[in-house]
Structure formats: C-alpha cells, structure tokens
N, C-alpha and C positions, 0 to 999 in steps of 0.2 A: 563757588563763586570767587572770582579773582577781583580784588579792589586795589586802587591806589590813588594818591594824591595827582590831580590834574597838574601837569608840569607848566602850563601857562605859557609855554614857548610858541614862537611863530609857527604856523602849519595848519592844514586844513582840519576841521573838526572830526573828520573820519579817521584821522591819524589816532595812534594809541595814547599820545601824551603821557607816557608812562613816567610817573614820579615815584616816590616813596611808597612801598607796600603798606596796605591799610589791612589790619586784621579783620575777619568777618564780624567778630563781636562788636567792633566800632560801629559797623555798617548796621547791625542789627539793633544796637542801642539808639541809633538814629530813627528806628522804626521801621526800617526796611524788613519785610518778610520774604524769605525765599525758601523754596522746596525744589528738589529734583523730583520729577514724576515721569516714569516711563511713557513713551509715546502710546505703547501698547496698553490698552485699557484706560487711558487718561480721562476719558469721557466721565467715567463714574466718580473719579476723585474730583473733577471739576465741577461737576453736579453737586456734590456734597460741600464743597467749599462755597458755590455760589448760594446754596440754602443757607448754610450757617451764617454768612455775611450779608444775607438778603440782597443779592445782586442777581435778579432772576433771568435777566436778559443778556444776550451775548452777540457778537458777530466774528467774522475773521477778516483780518485785514493783511493785505501784502503790500509792505512799504519797499517798493523797488520802482525803477523807471519804467518797467512793463505795468506794474500794478497800479501807480499813480498816473501814469500817462503824462499829459501836459501840465499837470499840478505838482509833478515831482519836485522841481526846483523851489517852487512857492512853500511846499509842505516841509522840505528840509530845513528851510528858514524858519518857518513856525514851529516845528517841533524842538528848535535848538534854543528858542527863546526862554530865558529863566522865568519860571511861573509856578503857581501851586493850584491846588483843586480843594474843593470842599467836599469832595467825595474821594475814595480811594481809587487809585489807578491799579487796576488788577490785569495783568497779561500772563497767559501762557504761550510759551514760544514754541511753535510747531517745526520751524525750520529757519535757517539763517542765523546771523549774530548782528549784536549792535551794542551801543553803550548807553547807559543812564549816568548822568552826572547829578550829584545830591550835594547841597550845602551842608557842611558841618557845623553843627551848634555846639558851642558859642563861637568857633573861631572864623566861621564864614568862609572858609576854604572849600574848594571843589574836591569831591571825592567821585572818581569815575569807577564804575564796575561794568564788567561785561556780561550780556546775556546771551544765551544761546538755547538750541533745542533741548526741551525737556525742563526748562526752568519755569517755574512759576514765581512770579515777582508781584509783592503788593507794595506800592509806594503810598506812604500814609498821606492823610488829610493834613493840609498846613506846611508841608516840607517844600522849599524851593527846590526845583529840580528841572532838568531838560533831557532831551533824547536825541540821539543820533545813530545812523548807520555807521558801521565801520567800513574798512575798505572792500568787504565783500558786497556791499552795496545791495543787501536783501535781507529781509526778516519777514517771516509769516507768523501771526499770532492771533490767539483768541482773546478779545477783549470783553471783559464782564461790565455790567452796567446795570443801574436801577430802572431807568425810564428808556425813553428812545434815546438812540445813540446820540449823547450831547457831552462833549468834554468842553467845558468852559475853561480857556486859559485865564487866570488871573495872574497878570504879568507883575513882576515885582515893581513895586513903587512905595513912596512913603504911605500911601492909602492901605496897600497890602500889608504893610509892617505892623498895622494895627488892627488888621482884620482879625475878628474874634478866634476864628479857626487857626490862624497863624499864631496868635498869642498863646492859645491853649498848647499847640504843638512845641512852641519854644518852651515854655515853662516846664512841661512835662519832660522834655528831652533834657534840659538843664538839670532837673532833679535826678534823672538816671545817671548823670555824669558827676553828681555831686557838686553842682554849681548852683549857688544861690539864685533863685529867681528874681528877676529885676523888677517886676510890676507887682505892686500890692493888688488887693481886691479893688479898692477905690480907683487905681490908676488903670486897671484892665477895664472897669466899667466905664470910666471916662473915655478910654481909647476906643471901646465899643460903639458908645454914643457919638464920638466923633467920626468914625467910620460909616455909621448909618446915616448921617446927616449929609 
C-alpha cells in the first residue's frame, strides 16, 4: 500500500495530490486493514473473511462511466463526500485503481492511499473517509455487507461528531497513538443521548 498526506492543492479529485509519505504503520493504527490476496483462488479467502467478520452477502460493482452509466457524475460527487458508516466497508479489488482518503486522528488531516487489483481493504466503523477513482477512471470490486446492499452515508456534521460509533473510534484511535482521550464516560453518555434525541 502507498499512502501520503493529501496536498490540498487545486486540481481534480482524481489527481494524486501527493504530499509527504505516510508509513503504512500509521494507516494501520488508524484502523485500516489491508491484505494482498492473489486473484487466483481469492474466493476461498474472501469466504473465510466474510464468515469471520459476519458479512455473509456480497456483490460486484464496476465504478466507471460504462458501469454506472447516467449515474456516473452523480456517484463521483456522492462517493467523494466526507462520511462515516456504522458498519465496516469491506472491498476486494478485482481490477482497476482508485483512492481512499481517511481523516488522521487527532490531526484531522487527510491521508490518501491507493488501492489496486488484489487489495482487500477494510475501512473501520466511525472513521471519516471518502473515495474517488484515479485518472484511470475505472475500478471493479467485490463489496461485502451484512444485509441487502445498503451503504448509509453519514456525512460529517456536528451531529456525526457525537455519534457513539464515531466517539468510540476516536477514543480507541487516540489510545493507539498515546493521546489522552478527550471524553470521559459521562461526556460520552451525554453526547450519545444528545445524538439520539
């Protein structure tokens, strides 16, 4: 996996926007899981991971102008919104390339990493992230999910900042980096109640 800080310079989202290199260890501490799984025989490994993580359903998506048709432009904007999920986002790349951007905790800067064929990536619950194609304009992947295909985008907002899944992710990640968690149990409970109301 190649990872770097997003440079925030003007230019299309599909450009590399390559800033300073980020070691894979940092990306992994942020909760990203990544394996290289050869295409030949990948089905067995994907089956094992799906069973272990309780994601029994799957589909294949072709993200390209051909694959998405008239929805292409709309989906490119949609995928690039900063958001989180309350389930893991699990993708196995069959062909093509693209980028995930993830928010570093606690700095809140963007880290970009490239995905390509034979990558299996798991984006954890509660992390703010976004996705885009690169200049190749094509990626084909297997998506694992628990129920009918339904990926709810919980876009970043003050309400999402106190979502219990988000708070749990932030506190666990800060502990990994040796940063003191900012919310006590009472604050966390209050935030959870405020988010639920």
